[in-house]
Structures are given as C-alpha cells and as structure tokens.
N, C-alpha and C positions, 0 to 999 in steps of 0.2 A: 388512630394507628401510629405514634413513629419511630421510626426505625433507626436503628442505630445506626448505618452508615449505606448509602446508594453511589455504586458504580456503573461506568457505561462498558455494556458487555463486548467488549473489543474485538473477541474471537465472531462476534454473531454478525459485526459491524461490517469486514472485515471479508467474511464469505458471501454475505449481501452486494454488499460492492464490489465482488469482481466477478462475482453470477451477474449481476446485472451488465455490467460491459461486457464482458465472453459473449451474450443472448444479445447485444447490441453490435455483434460482429468485431469488438475489438479480438486482436490477437498478441499485442505488445503492451502490455500492462503496467507501467511501475506502484510503488507502495515507497511514496515518500516518510521517510522515519526517520525521527532526529534520533542519536546514539546514546542518550542517557536518558530512559526511559524506565516505567515499571514493569512489570509482571506482564498488565493488560495488553499492554504495545506488543508484546513480543510475541504474547498468544494473538497480539492480531494476523503479525509478519506469516507467523505457524498456518496460522487460517488462511490467508489468501495465501500463500503457493499453496496449501493442498489442493485447495479450490480450484487456482490451474491447473494443479498436475491432474485432479479428477477428469479434467474437459477433456471430452472423448474425438469430438470432432474438428479438433484442426491440431496445427503443431502451435505449442503458445508459450509464447515469450516472456515468463515473469521475469522484474526487472527489480529488487528492493536499493532501493537510494536514502541510502544512509549519512545523513549530516551532522555538525554540530550543535545546531539551533541557529547561528550566525546565517544574517544575510547572507554577507560575502561568502557561506559555504554551500546553501540554499542555491542563490544564484551561479556559483560554479559547478556545481552539480547538478543543475538541470540542462548547463548548458553542455555541459560535457553529453548528459543523456541525450541532448539533442541534436547534436552534431554523431550520435555512435550513426553508421550502413543499418543497426537495425536499433530505431529510435522508439520510444514508448509512442501510442498512440492516445492513452490516457493515463490517466495519474492518479493514485487513491491517496490523497494526502493526511499522514494519521494525527497532524495538529494546523487545525485552519489559518492560528498566526505563521506560521510558515506557510 
C-alpha cells in the first residue's frame, strides 16, 4: 500500500519529550524552535506548553526559544538562555540541524 504523504506527529513528539523530561525531574525545559516553520511545529510548541502546564507536582518553567535558523542566532539564543537566573536544565530541539 502506498501512502500519499507521511509527516512527523510533532504534537505527540513534543508531548512525549516534555513528559519524559518532567518525569526525570526537570522543571525548567527549553523548546528550541525556528521562527519560520510549518503547522506541525506550531502544534508541537502548543503541545509542549500544554504538557508543562498540566504537570501538577511542581512549578514548571517552560521556555520557548525561537531563532531564525542561523548558527549565529541559535548560539546567541542559547548563550542568553543559559545565562538567565532561571536557566533551562533540558532542551527539546525541534530540528536536529539546529
């Protein structure tokens, strides 16, 4: 059987990733995502935030870290994120190239 199209379920991936990191004890999780992306990535970001807000055991600090896709912007963004007083202890990276 040939499928007309196949895509990644970003919503499920983000929910699973955030849930796994929360179960491991992370409370400050960054979601690194490019600005110009498709609807799947938008759904993934929403799922990440929903999963973090639904977690009841502690105060969660989800951070959406949005970049333009360039090495320079990703580097600057990560430097900024890791220099904050409440810095991420884990990252979910939307695209492995970044």
